C-alpha positions as CSV (number, residue, x, y, z in Angstrom):
1,X,0.0,0.0,0.0
2,X,2.8,2.4,0.9
3,X,4.6,1.6,-2.3
4,X,1.4,2.3,-4.3
5,X,1.0,5.6,-2.6
6,X,4.6,6.4,-3.2
7,X,4.3,5.5,-6.9
8,X,1.1,7.7,-7.1
9,X,3.0,10.6,-5.5
10,X,5.9,10.3,-7.9
11,X,3.5,10.2,-10.9
12,X,1.8,13.3,-9.6
13,X,5.1,15.1,-9.3
14,X,6.1,14.1,-12.8
15,X,2.8,15.4,-14.1
16,X,3.3,18.7,-12.4
17,X,6.8,18.9,-13.7
18,X,5.5,18.1,-17.2
19,X,2.9,20.9,-17.0
20,X,5.5,23.3,-15.7
21,X,7.8,22.5,-18.6
22,X,5.2,23.9,-20.9
23,X,5.7,27.3,-19.3
24,X,8.8,29.4,-20.1
25,X,11.7,29.4,-17.6
26,X,11.3,33.2,-17.3
27,X,7.7,32.9,-16.1
28,X,8.5,30.0,-13.8
29,X,11.3,31.9,-12.2
30,X,9.3,35.0,-11.6
31,X,6.3,33.0,-10.3
32,X,8.4,31.0,-7.9
33,X,10.3,34.1,-6.7
34,X,7.1,36.1,-6.1
35,X,5.4,33.1,-4.5
36,X,8.3,32.4,-2.2
37,X,8.4,36.1,-1.3
38,X,4.7,36.8,-0.7
39,X,3.5,33.5,0.6
40,X,5.8,33.5,3.8
41,X,4.7,37.1,4.4
42,X,1.1,36.2,4.3
43,X,1.6,33.2,6.5
44,X,3.7,35.3,9.0
45,X,1.0,38.0,9.0
46,X,-1.7,35.5,9.7
47,X,0.3,34.0,12.6
48,X,1.4,37.4,14.0
49,X,-2.2,38.8,13.6
50,X,-3.7,35.8,15.4
51,X,-1.0,35.8,18.1
52,X,-1.3,39.5,18.6
53,X,-5.1,39.5,18.8
54,X,-5.1,36.5,21.2
55,X,-2.3,38.2,23.3
56,X,-4.1,41.5,23.5
57,X,-7.4,39.8,24.2
58,X,-5.8,37.7,27.0
59,X,-4.2,40.8,28.5
60,X,-7.5,42.8,28.3
61,X,-9.4,39.9,29.9
62,X,-6.8,39.4,32.6
63,X,-6.7,43.1,33.3
64,X,-10.5,43.3,33.4
65,X,-10.6,40.5,35.9
66,X,-8.3,42.2,38.3
67,X,-9.9,45.6,37.9
68,X,-13.4,44.4,38.1
69,X,-12.7,42.4,41.2
70,X,-11.1,45.4,42.8
71,X,-14.1,47.6,41.8
72,X,-16.6,45.1,43.0
73,X,-14.8,44.8,46.4
74,X,-14.5,48.6,46.7
75,X,-18.2,49.1,45.9
76,X,-19.2,46.4,48.4
77,X,-16.9,47.9,51.0
78,X,-18.2,51.4,50.5
79,X,-21.8,50.3,50.7
80,X,-21.0,48.4,53.9
81,X,-19.7,51.6,55.5
82,X,-22.9,53.5,54.8
83,X,-24.9,50.5,56.1
84,X,-22.8,50.8,59.3
85,X,-24.3,54.3,59.9
86,X,-27.8,52.8,59.9
87,X,-26.7,50.1,62.2
88,X,-25.2,52.5,64.7
89,X,-28.5,54.4,64.9
90,X,-30.5,51.2,65.3
91,X,-28.2,49.8,68.0
92,X,-28.4,53.1,70.0
93,X,-31.0,52.3,72.7
94,X,-31.8,55.9,73.5
95,X,-32.4,56.8,69.9
96,X,-34.4,53.7,69.3
97,X,-36.7,54.5,72.3
98,X,-37.1,58.1,71.0
99,X,-38.1,56.7,67.7
100,X,-40.7,54.5,69.3
101,X,-42.3,57.4,71.3
102,X,-41.4,60.2,68.9
103,X,-45.0,61.6,68.9
104,X,-44.8,61.9,72.7
105,X,-41.5,63.7,72.8
106,X,-41.3,67.3,74.0
107,X,-39.7,69.9,71.8
108,X,-36.5,69.8,73.8
109,X,-36.4,66.0,73.6
110,X,-37.0,66.2,69.8
111,X,-34.2,68.8,69.5
112,X,-31.9,66.5,71.5
113,X,-32.9,63.6,69.3
114,X,-32.2,65.4,66.1
115,X,-28.8,66.7,67.4
116,X,-27.8,63.2,68.4
117,X,-28.6,61.9,64.9
118,X,-26.8,64.8,63.3
119,X,-23.8,64.2,65.5
120,X,-23.7,60.5,64.4
121,X,-23.9,61.5,60.7
122,X,-21.4,64.5,61.0
123,X,-19.0,62.3,62.8
124,X,-18.7,60.5,59.5
125,X,-17.4,63.6,57.8
126,X,-15.8,61.6,55.0
127,X,-19.2,60.5,53.8
128,X,-21.5,63.5,54.6
129,X,-21.0,65.2,51.2
130,X,-22.0,61.9,49.5
131,X,-25.4,61.7,51.2
132,X,-28.3,63.2,49.3
133,X,-31.0,62.3,51.7
134,X,-31.2,60.6,55.1
135,X,-34.7,60.0,56.6
136,X,-36.0,58.0,59.6
137,X,-39.7,57.1,59.7
138,X,-41.7,55.5,62.5
139,X,-43.9,52.5,62.1
140,X,-46.6,54.6,60.7
141,X,-44.3,55.9,58.0
142,X,-44.2,59.3,59.5
143,X,-40.9,61.3,59.2
144,X,-39.1,61.3,62.5
145,X,-35.8,62.8,61.2
146,X,-34.5,64.2,57.9
147,X,-31.0,65.1,57.0
148,X,-30.1,66.6,53.6
149,X,-31.7,68.6,50.9
150,X,-34.6,66.2,50.4
151,X,-33.9,65.6,46.7
152,X,-36.3,62.7,46.7
153,X,-40.0,62.9,47.2
154,X,-41.6,61.3,50.3
155,X,-43.8,59.1,48.1
156,X,-40.8,57.7,46.4
157,X,-39.2,56.9,49.7
158,X,-42.4,55.1,50.8
159,X,-42.4,53.1,47.5
160,X,-38.8,52.0,48.0
161,X,-39.5,51.0,51.6
162,X,-42.6,49.1,50.5
163,X,-40.5,47.2,47.9
164,X,-38.2,46.1,50.7
165,X,-41.1,44.9,52.8
166,X,-42.7,43.1,49.9
167,X,-39.4,41.3,49.1
168,X,-38.9,40.6,52.8
169,X,-35.4,42.1,52.8
170,X,-33.5,43.2,55.8
171,X,-31.6,45.7,53.7
172,X,-32.7,46.8,50.3
173,X,-30.4,48.6,47.8
174,X,-32.0,50.2,44.8
175,X,-31.5,53.0,42.3
176,X,-33.8,56.1,41.9
177,X,-33.9,58.5,39.0
178,X,-35.4,61.8,39.8
179,X,-35.1,65.1,38.1
180,X,-32.5,63.8,35.6
181,X,-30.3,62.6,38.5
182,X,-29.6,59.1,39.7
183,X,-29.3,58.0,43.3
184,X,-28.4,54.9,45.1
185,X,-30.9,54.2,48.0
186,X,-30.8,52.0,51.0
187,X,-34.0,51.1,52.8
188,X,-33.9,49.2,56.1
189,X,-36.5,48.3,58.7
190,X,-35.8,49.3,62.4
191,X,-36.6,46.2,64.4
192,X,-36.8,45.5,68.1
193,X,-37.0,41.7,68.3
194,X,-39.5,40.8,65.7
195,X,-41.4,44.1,65.9
196,X,-40.8,46.8,63.3
197,X,-40.6,50.2,65.1
198,X,-39.7,52.2,62.1
199,X,-37.8,52.5,58.8
200,X,-34.5,54.1,57.7
201,X,-34.0,55.6,54.2
202,X,-30.5,56.6,53.0
203,X,-29.9,58.0,49.5
204,X,-26.4,58.4,48.0
205,X,-25.5,60.4,45.0
206,X,-24.7,58.3,42.0
207,X,-21.2,59.8,41.7
208,X,-20.3,58.1,45.0
209,X,-20.4,54.7,43.2
210,X,-19.5,56.1,39.8
211,X,-16.2,57.5,41.0
212,X,-15.2,54.1,42.1
213,X,-15.2,52.8,38.5
214,X,-15.5,56.0,36.4
215,X,-12.4,55.0,34.3
216,X,-13.4,51.3,34.1
217,X,-12.7,50.0,30.6
218,X,-12.4,53.5,29.2
219,X,-8.9,52.7,28.0
220,X,-10.4,49.9,26.0
221,X,-13.2,52.1,24.4
222,X,-15.6,50.2,26.7
223,X,-17.6,50.9,29.9
224,X,-19.1,49.3,33.0
225,X,-22.6,48.7,34.3
226,X,-23.8,47.8,37.8
227,X,-27.0,45.8,37.9
228,X,-29.2,45.0,40.9
229,X,-30.5,41.5,41.6
230,X,-33.4,42.3,39.1
231,X,-31.0,43.2,36.4
232,X,-32.0,46.8,36.6
233,X,-29.2,49.3,35.7
234,X,-28.0,51.0,38.9
235,X,-24.9,52.8,37.6
236,X,-23.0,53.1,34.4
237,X,-19.9,55.1,33.5
238,X,-21.2,55.5,29.9
239,X,-23.5,58.6,29.9
240,X,-24.6,57.9,26.3
241,X,-25.7,54.4,27.1
242,X,-29.4,55.1,26.8
243,X,-29.3,57.9,24.3
244,X,-27.2,56.2,21.6
245,X,-28.2,52.7,22.3
246,X,-24.5,51.7,22.2
247,X,-25.4,48.2,23.5
248,X,-28.9,46.8,23.9
249,X,-29.9,46.5,27.6
250,X,-30.5,42.8,27.2
251,X,-26.7,42.2,26.7
252,X,-26.1,42.9,30.4
253,X,-28.9,40.7,31.8
254,X,-29.1,37.1,32.6
255,X,-31.1,34.8,30.4
256,X,-30.2,36.7,27.2
257,X,-32.3,35.8,24.2
258,X,-30.5,34.0,21.3
259,X,-32.1,36.3,18.8
260,X,-30.4,39.4,20.2
261,X,-26.9,38.1,20.2
262,X,-24.7,35.2,19.5
263,X,-22.1,33.7,21.9
264,X,-18.9,33.2,19.9
265,X,-16.7,32.0,22.7
266,X,-16.9,31.2,26.4
267,X,-13.6,32.3,27.9
268,X,-14.7,31.2,31.4
269,X,-17.9,31.2,33.5
270,X,-17.7,35.0,33.9
271,X,-16.4,36.0,30.5
272,X,-17.8,35.7,27.0
273,X,-17.2,36.9,23.5
274,X,-20.4,37.8,21.8
275,X,-21.7,39.2,18.5
276,X,-24.5,41.7,18.4
277,X,-25.7,43.6,15.3
278,X,-22.6,42.6,13.4
279,X,-20.2,43.8,16.2
280,X,-18.1,41.7,18.6
281,X,-17.8,42.5,22.3
282,X,-16.0,41.1,25.3
283,X,-18.4,40.9,28.2
284,X,-17.4,40.2,31.8
285,X,-19.7,39.5,34.8
286,X,-18.4,40.0,38.4
287,X,-20.8,39.7,41.5
288,X,-20.8,42.5,44.1
289,X,-21.6,40.2,47.0
290,X,-22.8,42.7,49.7
291,X,-25.8,43.9,47.8
292,X,-26.4,41.0,45.3
293,X,-25.4,43.4,42.5
294,X,-23.3,42.6,39.4
295,X,-20.6,44.5,37.7
296,X,-20.8,44.1,33.9
297,X,-17.7,45.0,31.9
298,X,-18.3,45.7,28.1
299,X,-15.3,46.1,25.8
300,X,-15.8,46.4,22.0
301,X,-13.7,44.0,20.0
302,X,-12.7,46.7,17.7
303,X,-10.3,48.0,20.4
304,X,-8.2,44.9,19.8
305,X,-8.1,45.6,16.1
306,X,-7.2,49.3,16.8
307,X,-4.5,48.2,19.2
308,X,-3.0,46.1,16.3
309,X,-3.3,49.0,13.9
310,X,0.2,50.3,14.7
311,X,1.5,46.8,14.3
312,X,-0.3,46.5,11.0
313,X,1.3,49.7,9.8
314,X,4.8,48.6,10.8
315,X,4.2,45.2,9.3
316,X,2.9,46.7,6.1
317,X,5.9,48.9,5.7
318,X,8.2,46.0,6.4
319,X,6.3,43.8,3.9
320,X,6.5,46.4,1.2
321,X,10.2,46.8,1.8
322,X,10.7,43.0,1.8
323,X,8.6,42.5,-1.3
324,X,10.4,45.3,-3.0
325,X,13.8,43.9,-2.1
326,X,12.6,40.4,-3.1
327,X,11.5,41.8,-6.5
328,X,14.9,43.5,-7.1
329,X,16.8,40.3,-6.0
330,X,14.4,38.2,-8.1
331,X,15.0,40.3,-11.2
332,X,18.8,40.2,-10.7
333,X,18.7,36.4,-10.3
334,X,16.2,36.1,-13.2
335,X,18.5,38.1,-15.5
336,X,21.5,36.1,-14.4
337,X,19.8,32.9,-15.6
338,X,17.7,34.1,-18.5
339,X,20.4,36.3,-20.2
340,X,22.9,33.4,-20.7
341,X,20.1,31.1,-21.9
342,X,19.0,33.8,-24.4
343,X,22.6,34.0,-25.5
344,X,22.8,30.3,-26.1
345,X,19.5,30.3,-28.0
346,X,20.6,33.2,-30.2
347,X,23.9,31.4,-30.9
348,X,22.0,28.2,-31.9
349,X,19.6,30.1,-34.0
350,X,22.4,31.9,-35.8
351,X,24.5,28.8,-36.5
352,X,25.5,28.5,-40.1
353,X,28.6,27.5,-42.0
354,X,30.0,30.9,-41.7
355,X,30.0,31.4,-37.9
356,X,30.2,27.7,-37.0
357,X,32.9,27.4,-34.4
358,X,32.5,30.9,-33.0
359,X,32.8,31.1,-29.2
360,X,30.4,32.5,-26.7
361,X,32.0,34.6,-24.0
362,X,31.8,32.8,-20.6
363,X,31.9,35.0,-17.5
364,X,30.4,32.7,-14.9
365,X,31.1,29.4,-13.3
366,X,27.5,28.0,-12.9
367,X,25.6,25.2,-14.8
368,X,24.7,27.5,-17.6
369,X,28.4,28.4,-18.0
370,X,29.1,24.7,-18.2
371,X,26.6,24.3,-21.0
372,X,28.2,27.3,-22.8
373,X,31.6,25.7,-22.5
374,X,30.2,22.4,-23.9
375,X,28.5,24.3,-26.7
376,X,31.8,26.1,-27.6
377,X,33.6,22.7,-27.7
378,X,30.8,21.1,-29.7
379,X,30.8,24.0,-32.2
380,X,34.6,23.8,-32.6
381,X,34.4,20.1,-33.1
382,X,31.6,20.4,-35.6
383,X,33.6,22.9,-37.6
384,X,36.6,20.5,-37.6
385,X,34.3,17.6,-38.6
386,X,32.8,19.8,-41.4
387,X,36.3,20.6,-42.6
388,X,37.2,17.0,-42.5
389,X,34.1,16.0,-44.4
390,X,34.9,18.6,-47.0
391,X,38.5,17.3,-47.3
392,X,37.2,13.7,-47.6
393,X,34.8,14.7,-50.3
394,X,37.6,16.3,-52.1
395,X,39.8,13.3,-51.7
396,X,36.9,11.0,-52.8
397,X,36.5,13.0,-56.0
398,X,40.3,12.7,-56.6
399,X,40.3,9.0,-55.9
400,X,37.2,8.5,-58.2
401,X,39.0,10.4,-60.9
402,X,42.2,8.3,-60.4
403,X,40.1,5.1,-60.5
404,X,38.5,6.1,-63.7
405,X,41.9,6.8,-65.2
406,X,43.3,3.5,-63.7
407,X,40.5,1.4,-65.4
408,X,42.4,1.8,-68.6
409,X,45.6,0.1,-67.2
410,X,44.1,-3.2,-66.0
411,X,42.2,-3.6,-69.3
412,X,45.5,-3.1,-71.2
413,X,47.3,-5.5,-68.8
414,X,44.9,-8.3,-69.1
415,X,44.8,-8.0,-72.9
416,X,48.6,-8.1,-73.0
417,X,48.7,-11.2,-70.7
418,X,46.1,-12.9,-72.9
419,X,48.2,-12.2,-76.0
420,X,51.4,-13.6,-74.4
421,X,49.5,-16.7,-73.2
422,X,48.3,-17.2,-76.8
423,X,51.9,-16.9,-78.1
424,X,53.1,-19.4,-75.5
425,X,50.4,-21.9,-76.5
426,X,51.3,-21.5,-80.2
427,X,54.9,-22.4,-79.3
428,X,53.6,-25.2,-77.2
429,X,55.2,-23.8,-74.0
430,X,52.5,-25.0,-71.6
431,X,54.4,-24.0,-68.5
432,X,54.6,-20.4,-69.5
433,X,51.0,-20.5,-70.8
434,X,49.7,-21.9,-67.5
435,X,51.8,-19.4,-65.5
436,X,50.4,-16.4,-67.5
437,X,46.9,-17.8,-67.0
438,X,47.4,-18.1,-63.2
439,X,48.9,-14.6,-63.1
440,X,45.9,-13.2,-64.9
441,X,43.5,-14.8,-62.5
442,X,45.5,-13.7,-59.5
443,X,45.6,-10.1,-60.8
444,X,41.9,-10.2,-61.6
445,X,41.0,-11.3,-58.0
446,X,43.4,-8.6,-56.6
447,X,42.5,-5.6,-58.8
448,X,39.0,-6.1,-60.0
449,X,37.4,-7.9,-57.1
450,X,36.7,-5.1,-54.5
451,X,35.2,-7.4,-51.9
452,X,37.1,-7.6,-48.6
453,X,35.7,-11.1,-47.9
454,X,35.8,-14.2,-50.1
455,X,35.1,-17.9,-49.6
456,X,37.8,-20.3,-48.4
457,X,37.5,-22.0,-51.8
458,X,38.4,-18.8,-53.6
459,X,41.2,-18.1,-51.2
460,X,42.7,-21.5,-51.9
461,X,42.3,-20.9,-55.6
462,X,44.4,-17.7,-55.2
463,X,47.0,-19.7,-53.4
464,X,47.1,-22.3,-56.2
465,X,47.4,-19.6,-58.9
466,X,50.3,-18.1,-56.9
467,X,52.0,-21.6,-56.7
468,X,51.6,-22.1,-60.4
469,X,53.5,-18.8,-61.0
470,X,56.3,-19.8,-58.5
471,X,56.6,-23.2,-60.2
472,X,57.9,-21.4,-63.3
473,X,60.9,-20.3,-61.3
474,X,61.4,-23.1,-58.8
475,X,60.1,-26.0,-60.8
476,X,59.3,-29.1,-58.7
477,X,61.7,-28.3,-55.8
478,X,58.7,-28.1,-53.4
479,X,55.3,-29.5,-53.2
480,X,52.1,-28.1,-51.6
481,X,49.5,-30.4,-49.8
482,X,46.0,-29.3,-48.9
483,X,44.0,-30.6,-45.9
484,X,40.7,-28.7,-46.1
485,X,37.4,-29.5,-44.4
486,X,34.9,-29.7,-47.3
487,X,32.2,-28.2,-45.1
488,X,34.2,-25.0,-44.8
489,X,34.7,-24.2,-48.5
490,X,31.8,-21.7,-48.6
491,X,32.7,-19.9,-45.3
492,X,33.6,-16.2,-45.8
493,X,37.0,-15.1,-44.7
494,X,39.2,-12.0,-45.1
495,X,40.9,-12.4,-48.5
496,X,44.6,-12.8,-49.1
497,X,45.6,-14.0,-45.6
498,X,47.1,-17.2,-46.8
499,X,49.0,-16.1,-49.9
500,X,51.5,-13.9,-48.1
501,X,52.2,-16.8,-45.6
502,X,52.9,-19.2,-48.5
503,X,55.1,-16.6,-50.2
504,X,57.2,-16.4,-47.0
505,X,57.5,-20.2,-46.9
506,X,58.9,-20.3,-50.5
507,X,61.1,-17.2,-50.3
508,X,62.6,-17.5,-46.8
509,X,62.1,-21.2,-46.0
510,X,63.2,-22.9,-49.2
511,X,65.7,-20.4,-50.7
512,X,68.7,-22.0,-49.0
513,X,67.3,-25.5,-48.5
514,X,68.8,-28.4,-50.4
515,X,66.3,-31.1,-49.4
516,X,62.9,-31.8,-50.9
517,X,60.5,-29.3,-49.4
518,X,56.8,-29.2,-48.8
519,X,54.0,-26.9,-47.6
520,X,51.0,-28.2,-45.7
521,X,47.9,-26.1,-45.7
522,X,45.4,-27.3,-43.0
523,X,41.9,-25.7,-42.6
524,X,39.6,-27.2,-40.0
525,X,36.6,-26.3,-37.8
526,X,37.0,-25.6,-34.0
527,X,33.5,-25.0,-32.7
528,X,32.6,-21.4,-33.6
529,X,36.1,-20.7,-35.0
530,X,38.1,-21.7,-38.1
531,X,41.7,-22.8,-37.7
532,X,44.3,-22.1,-40.4
533,X,47.7,-23.8,-40.2
534,X,50.5,-23.4,-42.8
535,X,53.5,-25.6,-42.1
536,X,56.8,-26.0,-44.0
537,X,60.0,-28.0,-43.6
538,X,62.3,-25.2,-44.6
539,X,65.3,-23.8,-42.8
540,X,63.1,-22.1,-40.2
541,X,63.7,-18.7,-38.5
542,X,67.0,-17.8,-36.8
543,X,66.9,-18.0,-33.0
544,X,67.7,-14.3,-32.5
545,X,64.4,-13.4,-34.1
546,X,62.4,-15.8,-31.8
547,X,61.1,-15.3,-28.3
548,X,60.5,-18.7,-26.7
549,X,59.9,-20.2,-30.1
550,X,57.5,-17.4,-31.3
551,X,58.5,-15.1,-34.1
552,X,58.8,-11.4,-33.0
553,X,56.4,-9.9,-35.6
554,X,56.8,-6.3,-34.3
555,X,60.6,-6.2,-34.7
556,X,61.4,-8.6,-37.6
557,X,58.3,-9.2,-39.7
558,X,58.1,-7.8,-43.2
559,X,55.3,-5.8,-44.8
560,X,53.3,-8.8,-45.8
561,X,53.0,-10.4,-42.4
562,X,52.3,-7.0,-40.6
563,X,49.7,-6.3,-43.3
564,X,47.9,-9.6,-42.4
565,X,47.9,-8.8,-38.7
566,X,46.7,-5.3,-39.1
567,X,43.8,-6.4,-41.4
568,X,42.8,-9.2,-38.9
569,X,42.8,-6.6,-36.1
570,X,40.8,-4.1,-38.1
571,X,38.1,-6.5,-39.2
572,X,38.0,-9.0,-36.4
573,X,39.0,-6.6,-33.6
574,X,40.4,-8.7,-30.8
575,X,38.6,-11.9,-31.7
576,X,41.4,-13.6,-33.6
577,X,44.7,-15.4,-33.2
578,X,47.8,-14.9,-35.4
579,X,51.1,-16.4,-34.4
580,X,54.3,-17.8,-36.0
581,X,56.4,-20.5,-34.3
582,X,59.7,-22.0,-35.7
583,X,62.8,-24.0,-34.9
584,X,66.0,-23.4,-36.7
585,X,66.5,-26.0,-39.6
586,X,63.2,-27.6,-38.5
587,X,60.6,-25.5,-40.4
588,X,58.0,-22.9,-39.5
589,X,54.2,-23.0,-38.6
590,X,51.9,-20.1,-39.1
591,X,48.6,-20.3,-37.2
592,X,45.5,-18.1,-37.8
593,X,42.2,-18.5,-35.9
594,X,39.2,-16.4,-36.8
595,X,35.4,-16.5,-35.8
596,X,33.2,-18.7,-38.1
597,X,30.2,-16.7,-39.2
598,X,28.1,-18.2,-42.0
599,X,27.8,-15.9,-45.0
600,X,30.3,-13.5,-43.5
601,X,27.7,-12.0,-41.1
602,X,30.3,-11.3,-38.4
603,X,32.5,-9.5,-40.9
604,X,29.6,-7.5,-42.3
605,X,28.6,-6.4,-38.8
606,X,32.2,-5.3,-38.2
607,X,32.3,-3.4,-41.4
608,X,29.0,-1.6,-40.6
């Protein structure tokens, strides 16, 4: 399976390469350079952008957690301090008794009562300026004491007290909006045991709470909202909240409807990323434990993008610089590759007989320079070959002309030999007649037969014609015996490889011999080879020309023997044997072994 997948991958790669090869190198280089320049920039931008957004988001959320917790604790602590004022009044037995019998108090007792309450409140000088209204009512909801400017109507106070009673709350925190101003109010029953002896109403200016988180999320283009247990907005540091409908009120309430927003991510149980009306927001929820309130932090997601804006600008400038530099480098490299290729193409297109062999200037040491060097060498060699062809054609024409001229000479020679043979026969000189006939046949096979290969039968016929001619001179002083395998007579061999050997036997072996001499010519088959052996009983070869019984052809052989060896080497290459062995006064043996190929197929393949 793995091998199959690997094979499929390799095929796919080759297909891609094949398609790319259909596009010019110039376009491929520019495309690859631009891709390798822009693609990493895009990938790096995506990574940096994602990392930066996540990092900023994480920092904002972490910072919001810390700040919101501190604000929630501060608000709870501040509210607890004001609640302690009410507790101090309730726990004062004298004041409590005066409240119970307020209608029965004399003017002096009431004056003393009011002074005592004022003293308690004024002793809290830190908080006096924050109090908008402080009222104590008896069990019949009649005002017993009032401290402040009475910003809030008596009916409103009674409504808030009644809400606390209805909800069965020991302490009730609520918000009141009157005359365009917002107040934070505390209503609390005054109990003695299980009996309610009166009610306490304390109103704080909204700025008291607002100043605790006035800057909350402002740095993030966001704001904060404090909700009561009924999700009613108590305080917000965004004055345009209601007017511009920056964020629907439902976003800061529990049980939000899916149709109004979409939760994109839950960071933790108190933090979410939501989408509302196409905009994203980070919303945090922190409880204010003392009053069962909640602090809601709202941060537009666009702040994160704006925070990354400077990074985007810097990155854009860097990217433009990198891309510009990449384009410059790409063009330089592109030119360094394309210009030499264009030069090679121009040189090839302009090749003709006139500028063949001209050299291209090589200035580099790269692969293209290597091709240019090879092209220069090839061009130079082609010019040499072209000149050689021209020379051979010229020589061929000269040889053809000489051959046409030489055709006259053999014709005249054969006519002359024929006339001499006729004269010899008229004089009944058969020896001379036979010799002239043999000479004519031998010359005809030598001059007119242009074939390099002849049958063994024709080769033996040439030897016999040569013997006939030599008999005219030497008479019957030697004899020639033939031992030839009849099956080999039609085998093709290189012509005239036996006649020079027989000639050496007669001229060098029998010249100084006084005994009856003979020559044995043996031709036999040896598997895929043909063995030729020519033996004589002449005087042999002198020992100084022998090396361990073998004749030193290179040093002492004549033209005929060397000619045989060179032709054997040319036509049979290294697949042959040619050796001469001799003993002084004992005779000489010449051995030739060549491959046997019916019809001369081996020799024809060598010639081709």
